[in-house]
TORPA-4810 file (N, C-alpha, C, O; in nm, 3 decimals):
<nodes>
NODE_1_0.083_-0.121_0.000_-0.004_-0.002_-0.002_0.091_0.118_-0.001_0.207_0.101_0.036_M
NODE_2_0.052_0.226_-0.035_0.105_0.363_-0.071_0.100_0.425_0.089_-0.004_0.417_0.155_I
NODE_3_0.200_0.474_0.132_0.215_0.513_0.265_0.164_0.657_0.280_0.103_0.692_0.382_S
NODE_4_0.190_0.742_0.177_0.165_0.893_0.181_0.014_0.912_0.144_-0.029_0.871_0.036_D
NODE_5_-0.054_0.965_0.222_-0.188_0.981_0.194_-0.242_1.077_0.084_-0.348_1.064_0.023_S
NODE_6_-0.152_1.171_0.072_-0.158_1.267_-0.048_-0.157_1.210_-0.176_-0.240_1.232_-0.265_K
NODE_7_-0.043_1.124_-0.181_-0.019_1.056_-0.319_-0.130_0.943_-0.332_-0.171_0.910_-0.444_I
NODE_8_-0.173_0.890_-0.224_-0.278_0.760_-0.236_-0.401_0.855_-0.299_-0.447_0.817_-0.407_Q
NODE_9_-0.451_0.966_-0.245_-0.564_1.021_-0.267_-0.546_1.062_-0.427_-0.631_1.030_-0.509_K
NODE_10_-0.437_1.128_-0.458_-0.407_1.158_-0.608_-0.422_1.024_-0.703_-0.494_1.022_-0.803_S
NODE_11_-0.359_0.935_-0.666_-0.356_0.805_-0.741_-0.493_0.764_-0.756_-0.530_0.726_-0.867_L
NODE_12_-0.576_0.765_-0.654_-0.700_0.715_-0.671_-0.805_0.812_-0.764_-0.895_0.764_-0.834_E
NODE_13_-0.776_0.948_-0.752_-0.839_1.044_-0.845_-0.786_1.007_-1.003_-0.862_1.023_-1.099_Q
NODE_14_-0.672_0.965_-1.017_-0.614_0.942_-1.159_-0.673_0.818_-1.200_-0.706_0.814_-1.319_Y
NODE_15_-0.697_0.705_-1.124_-0.758_0.582_-1.177_-0.901_0.604_-1.181_-0.959_0.552_-1.276_I
NODE_16_-0.975_0.676_-1.090_-1.119_0.704_-1.131_-1.131_0.765_-1.264_-1.213_0.725_-1.347_T
NODE_17_-1.042_0.870_-1.287_-1.039_0.957_-1.426_-1.034_0.855_-1.524_-1.122_0.845_-1.609_N
NODE_18_-0.938_0.781_-1.518_-0.886_0.675_-1.634_-1.006_0.575_-1.663_-1.033_0.533_-1.775_R
NODE_19_-1.068_0.546_-1.559_-1.191_0.446_-1.583_-1.292_0.527_-1.647_-1.358_0.475_-1.737_I
NODE_20_-1.316_0.653_-1.613_-1.433_0.726_-1.704_-1.390_0.743_-1.831_-1.474_0.755_-1.921_K
NODE_21_-1.273_0.745_-1.855_-1.244_0.779_-2.000_-1.239_0.645_-2.092_-1.208_0.645_-2.211_E
NODE_22_-1.270_0.547_-2.025_-1.271_0.426_-2.118_-1.409_0.439_-2.206_-1.418_0.364_-2.303_I
NODE_23_-1.484_0.503_-2.186_-1.585_0.500_-2.272_-1.565_0.578_-2.392_-1.650_0.574_-2.481_K
NODE_24_-1.446_0.659_-2.406_-1.414_0.713_-2.550_-1.311_0.627_-2.613_-1.254_0.668_-2.714_Y
NODE_25_-1.285_0.517_-2.563_-1.185_0.428_-2.660_-1.266_0.379_-2.764_-1.388_0.379_-2.772_D
NODE_26_-1.168_0.332_-2.857_-1.223_0.289_-2.993_-1.261_0.149_-2.979_-1.173_0.066_-2.960_N
NODE_27_-1.380_0.116_-2.987_-1.438_-0.009_-2.978_-1.359_-0.113_-3.080_-1.314_-0.220_-3.040_Y
NODE_28_-1.348_-0.070_-3.206_-1.292_-0.157_-3.304_-1.137_-0.208_-3.282_-1.095_-0.319_-3.316_E
NODE_29_-1.067_-0.110_-3.223_-0.920_-0.153_-3.197_-0.937_-0.252_-3.072_-0.865_-0.352_-3.085_S
NODE_30_-1.001_-0.252_-2.975_-1.033_-0.344_-2.878_-1.074_-0.476_-2.927_-1.027_-0.578_-2.876_I
NODE_31_-1.174_-0.481_-3.038_-1.208_-0.591_-3.110_-1.097_-0.661_-3.169_-1.086_-0.783_-3.152_Q
NODE_32_-1.009_-0.593_-3.240_-0.893_-0.640_-3.323_-0.789_-0.705_-3.220_-0.734_-0.811_-3.246_R
NODE_33_-0.766_-0.631_-3.097_-0.676_-0.696_-2.998_-0.738_-0.839_-2.954_-0.671_-0.942_-2.946_I
NODE_34_-0.873_-0.829_-2.927_-0.924_-0.963_-2.885_-0.911_-1.071_-2.996_-0.898_-1.189_-2.963_K
NODE_35_-0.912_-1.039_-3.109_-0.898_-1.124_-3.211_-0.742_-1.207_-3.231_-0.720_-1.327_-3.244_K
NODE_36_-0.647_-1.093_-3.227_-0.518_-1.119_-3.221_-0.485_-1.222_-3.123_-0.419_-1.323_-3.147_I
NODE_37_-0.542_-1.182_-2.992_-0.499_-1.286_-2.882_-0.584_-1.411_-2.877_-0.561_-1.499_-2.795_W
NODE_38_-0.687_-1.417_-2.970_-0.766_-1.536_-2.980_-0.827_-1.562_-2.843_-0.818_-1.668_-2.780_K
NODE_39_-0.885_-1.462_-2.808_-0.953_-1.466_-2.658_-1.118_-1.502_-2.672_-1.195_-1.437_-2.743_C
NODE_40_-1.152_-1.610_-2.596_-1.292_-1.636_-2.611_-1.373_-1.575_-2.499_-1.489_-1.543_-2.525_E
NODE_41_-1.329_-1.558_-2.389_-1.412_-1.471_-2.292_-1.390_-1.315_-2.305_-1.297_-1.271_-2.238_N
NODE_42_-1.455_-1.231_-2.375_-1.447_-1.107_-2.419_-1.424_-1.027_-2.291_-1.327_-0.952_-2.282_G
NODE_43_-1.508_-1.041_-2.194_-1.534_-0.958_-2.068_-1.399_-0.972_-2.010_-1.328_-0.872_-1.999_L
NODE_44_-1.359_-1.088_-1.971_-1.229_-1.137_-1.895_-1.101_-1.051_-1.970_-1.018_-0.986_-1.906_D
NODE_45_-1.103_-1.063_-2.101_-0.992_-1.009_-2.172_-0.992_-0.857_-2.155_-0.893_-0.799_-2.111_F
NODE_46_-1.112_-0.790_-2.193_-1.114_-0.644_-2.198_-1.099_-0.597_-2.047_-1.039_-0.490_-2.031_V
NODE_47_-1.141_-0.656_-1.946_-1.119_-0.620_-1.818_-0.965_-0.607_-1.783_-0.907_-0.509_-1.734_Y
NODE_48_-0.908_-0.741_-1.823_-0.766_-0.733_-1.787_-0.665_-0.646_-1.867_-0.562_-0.596_-1.819_G
NODE_49_-0.709_-0.634_-1.996_-0.650_-0.513_-2.060_-0.649_-0.402_-2.020_-0.545_-0.338_-2.033_Y
NODE_50_-0.758_-0.343_-1.960_-0.778_-0.209_-1.896_-0.697_-0.208_-1.765_-0.621_-0.114_-1.744_Y
NODE_51_-0.712_-0.314_-1.672_-0.617_-0.314_-1.561_-0.476_-0.296_-1.582_-0.405_-0.228_-1.508_V
NODE_52_-0.433_-0.363_-1.691_-0.295_-0.359_-1.720_-0.242_-0.193_-1.776_-0.138_-0.134_-1.746_G
NODE_53_-0.346_-0.152_-1.856_-0.322_-0.011_-1.907_-0.326_0.088_-1.785_-0.233_0.167_-1.771_K
NODE_54_-0.438_0.084_-1.691_-0.440_0.147_-1.586_-0.324_0.145_-1.492_-0.270_0.244_-1.443_I
NODE_55_-0.293_0.018_-1.475_-0.161_0.001_-1.385_-0.037_0.067_-1.438_0.030_0.139_-1.364_E
NODE_56_-0.003_0.045_-1.565_0.108_0.097_-1.646_0.077_0.253_-1.625_0.162_0.312_-1.557_E
NODE_57_-0.022_0.323_-1.669_-0.037_0.463_-1.660_-0.013_0.508_-1.507_0.041_0.617_-1.486_G
NODE_58_-0.053_0.426_-1.399_-0.049_0.465_-1.255_0.094_0.472_-1.232_0.128_0.564_-1.158_S
NODE_59_0.189_0.394_-1.279_0.321_0.405_-1.253_0.372_0.527_-1.314_0.437_0.604_-1.244_F
NODE_60_0.349_0.553_-1.443_0.393_0.685_-1.490_0.353_0.802_-1.418_0.430_0.894_-1.391_R
NODE_61_0.226_0.798_-1.385_0.151_0.909_-1.298_0.251_0.926_-1.174_0.314_1.030_-1.152_F
NODE_62_0.257_0.821_-1.103_0.348_0.821_-0.978_0.475_0.882_-0.983_0.520_0.960_-0.899_L
NODE_63_0.538_0.840_-1.096_0.688_0.879_-1.128_0.667_1.029_-1.147_0.745_1.108_-1.096_L
NODE_64_0.569_1.068_-1.217_0.573_1.221_-1.253_0.534_1.293_-1.132_0.602_1.390_-1.100_K
NODE_65_0.420_1.254_-1.050_0.377_1.325_-0.952_0.491_1.346_-0.844_0.500_1.453_-0.783_Y
NODE_66_0.580_1.235_-0.822_0.674_1.241_-0.703_0.794_1.285_-0.755_0.887_1.297_-0.676_T
NODE_67_0.816_1.319_-0.899_0.941_1.358_-0.956_1.051_1.266_-0.926_1.166_1.304_-0.904_R
NODE_68_1.013_1.142_-0.925_1.100_1.037_-0.884_1.150_0.957_-1.007_1.088_0.951_-1.114_S
NODE_69_1.280_0.887_-0.978_1.313_0.801_-1.097_1.309_0.664_-1.041_1.349_0.574_-1.114_E
NODE_70_1.269_0.638_-0.929_1.276_0.494_-0.881_1.137_0.430_-0.893_1.047_0.450_-0.811_Q
NODE_71_1.128_0.357_-0.993_0.999_0.282_-1.010_0.990_0.173_-0.905_0.880_0.122_-0.883_S
NODE_72_1.090_0.137_-0.842_1.062_0.034_-0.741_1.030_0.081_-0.603_1.026_0.008_-0.504_D
NODE_73_1.005_0.214_-0.605_0.962_0.289_-0.490_0.811_0.261_-0.454_0.763_0.288_-0.344_K
NODE_74_0.744_0.208_-0.554_0.586_0.200_-0.544_0.581_0.034_-0.595_0.649_-0.013_-0.687_F
NODE_75_0.496_-0.030_-0.521_0.460_-0.150_-0.543_0.344_-0.177_-0.622_0.239_-0.115_-0.601_D
NODE_76_0.354_-0.269_-0.718_0.242_-0.282_-0.804_0.105_-0.347_-0.736_-0.007_-0.339_-0.787_S
NODE_77_0.136_-0.409_-0.617_0.016_-0.466_-0.517_-0.073_-0.349_-0.487_-0.195_-0.356_-0.500_D
NODE_78_-0.002_-0.226_-0.440_-0.059_-0.140_-0.390_-0.158_-0.055_-0.503_-0.270_-0.010_-0.479_G
NODE_79_-0.091_-0.048_-0.621_-0.177_0.022_-0.736_-0.292_-0.086_-0.766_-0.408_-0.049_-0.778_I
NODE_80_-0.259_-0.211_-0.778_-0.366_-0.305_-0.825_-0.477_-0.319_-0.720_-0.590_-0.353_-0.754_R
NODE_81_-0.446_-0.294_-0.594_-0.544_-0.293_-0.490_-0.649_-0.161_-0.499_-0.768_-0.166_-0.468_E
NODE_82_-0.589_-0.059_-0.540_-0.681_0.063_-0.575_-0.760_0.044_-0.687_-0.877_0.083_-0.686_I
NODE_83_-0.700_-0.024_-0.803_-0.772_-0.057_-0.915_-0.894_-0.150_-0.894_-1.003_-0.129_-0.946_I
NODE_84_-0.860_-0.268_-0.805_-0.965_-0.349_-0.759_-1.090_-0.300_-0.681_-1.199_-0.357_-0.676_E
NODE_85_-1.055_-0.185_-0.623_-1.144_-0.134_-0.556_-1.260_-0.060_-0.637_-1.364_-0.025_-0.581_M
NODE_86_-1.238_-0.041_-0.763_-1.319_0.019_-0.856_-1.360_-0.094_-0.957_-1.400_-0.064_-1.069_H
NODE_87_-1.350_-0.220_-0.919_-1.383_-0.342_-1.009_-1.518_-0.313_-1.079_-1.536_-0.305_-1.201_K
NODE_88_-1.603_-0.299_-0.987_-1.753_-0.290_-1.032_-1.779_-0.181_-1.127_-1.859_-0.193_-1.219_K
NODE_89_-1.713_-0.074_-1.104_-1.756_0.047_-1.198_-1.676_0.001_-1.328_-1.729_0.012_-1.438_E
NODE_90_-1.559_-0.047_-1.315_-1.474_-0.085_-1.438_-1.568_-0.172_-1.529_-1.600_-0.150_-1.645_L
NODE_91_-1.603_-0.274_-1.451_-1.685_-0.379_-1.529_-1.817_-0.336_-1.592_-1.864_-0.382_-1.696_L
NODE_92_-1.866_-0.249_-1.522_-1.996_-0.181_-1.558_-1.972_-0.106_-1.714_-2.041_-0.130_-1.813_E
NODE_93_-1.873_-0.025_-1.707_-1.832_0.056_-1.809_-1.781_-0.024_-1.926_-1.800_0.010_-2.042_I
NODE_94_-1.718_-0.129_-1.892_-1.679_-0.245_-2.024_-1.798_-0.303_-2.075_-1.815_-0.307_-2.197_I
NODE_95_-1.905_-0.359_-1.974_-2.008_-0.409_-2.038_-2.095_-0.303_-2.118_-2.141_-0.346_-2.224_K
NODE_96_-2.122_-0.186_-2.090_-2.186_-0.095_-2.155_-2.116_-0.045_-2.286_-2.182_-0.042_-2.390_I
NODE_97_-2.000_-0.011_-2.287_-1.941_0.038_-2.399_-1.875_-0.058_-2.498_-1.834_-0.015_-2.606_N
NODE_98_-1.864_-0.189_-2.465_-1.803_-0.296_-2.547_-1.889_-0.397_-2.564_-1.844_-0.495_-2.623_F
NODE_99_-2.026_-0.401_-2.523_-2.111_-0.506_-2.547_-2.073_-0.645_-2.486_-2.117_-0.747_-2.537_N
NODE_100_-1.994_-0.648_-2.379_-1.925_-0.754_-2.330_-2.010_-0.823_-2.217_-1.967_-0.922_-2.158_E
</nodes>
């Protein structure tokens, strides 16, 4: 978990904003990616795809926010925990926007 509450709050806001932006993503590009990976369960694939994208973006956000060059300063478990707190919201947006 992230120990600094100010950083934690900023990261939570970043993740919430990123989830809301999903509805503007290109449906066709996600469908192409699913076909490339030969994925049968679309919902699981798209959910995992976005968790990965949000996690990667969160690392970049934290590095910029803290002006740090130490990526090992933040653990992926803490970031993933915050993303998972928004699991229901993320799944609802995916279901609505990607017909999954």
